N, C-alpha and C positions, 0 to 999 in steps of 0.2 A: 239265741245261742250262736252268736257270731264268733266263729273260731278263725284264727289266722291260718294262712297257708304256709306250710313248711317248704322252703325252696332248696335247690341244690346247694346254694351258698350256705343256708342254715345247716344242712347236713355236713358240709365241709367244715364249717366252724365248730360243730359239735365233735367231729373227729379230731380236729386240731386241739380243742380244749381237753378232751378225755384221753386221747391216745398219745399225744405229744409229738406227732409228726409236724413238719412245717406246714404252713398254710397251702403252699403249692403242692406238696405231697398229699395232703389231706384232700384237696380238690381233685387231684389225679386219681386217688383211690376211689372216691365216690363215683367219678366218671367211669372208671374201669368196672366197678360193680354194676352200675346201671347199664353200661354197654353190654355186659355179659348177659344180664337179664333180658334185655331187648333182643339180642341175637338168638338166644334160646327160644323165646316166644315167637319170633319171626319164623323160625324153623318148625314151629308147631309143637315144640316140646312144652311140657308143663314144668313149672318152677315151684318147688315146695320149700318154704323156709320154716323150719321147725319152730314152734311156739309163736309163729306170726300168721302164716296162712299159705294158700296156694294160688298161683296164677295159672289159669288153664285157658288154652285156645280151643274154641268150639267152632265147628262148621255149621253154618245156618244155610238151609236150602232155599231155593227160589220160592217165593210166595207172592200172592196178590195182596197189595195194600190199597188203601183208599186215601185220596187227597181229601183232608177234612174240610177244606174250604169249598171245593167244587163237587165232591162226592164221586169223582171219576176214579175208576179202578186203574191202578198203575202196577206193573210188575216190579217186584223188588228182587234184585239180582242176588245170587248166592254169595255169601261172604263169610269171612272168619271174624269172630269177635273174641275179645279177651274177658274172662270172668275172674274176679277175685273172691275167694272163699276164705274168710278169716278162720283161724284156729280157735278151738274152745278156750285156749289160754288167753288169746287176744280178746275174745268176746268177754271173758270174765274180767280182764283188766280194764276194759272200757267201762264196764258196769261196776267197777270198784270192788270186785270179789277176789279174794286171795285164792289162788289155785297153785298146786304143785306143778313144776315144770315137767310135763310129760303127757303126750296125747295118747 
C-alpha cells in the first residue's frame, strides 16, 4: 500500500485549481496557514481543525532508556512532543464510511 506524499507544492496547486487564486497567492496562503499552525504549536497551544483532528503538544518527563545495542542505561531528557489525534469524521472517511459533518 505505497501511497505518495503530498507536498506543500501539491497543496498550493490544489488551492490554485479549486479557489482560483494565482499560483503565487496560493503558495503564500498555504505558507501562512502552515506558519500559523507551527507558531501555535511551538507556543504549546493545541490546534483543533473541525472534521480533521487535533494537534496537541505534550510534555514528556525525564526517564531512563536503554541502548538496545549495548544494553547500557541512558537518561532521556524531558522534552515536548506533538501528537495528532484524528477526528471521528476523518477516521470514517479513511475507512470509506459516510458520516455527517459534526463531532
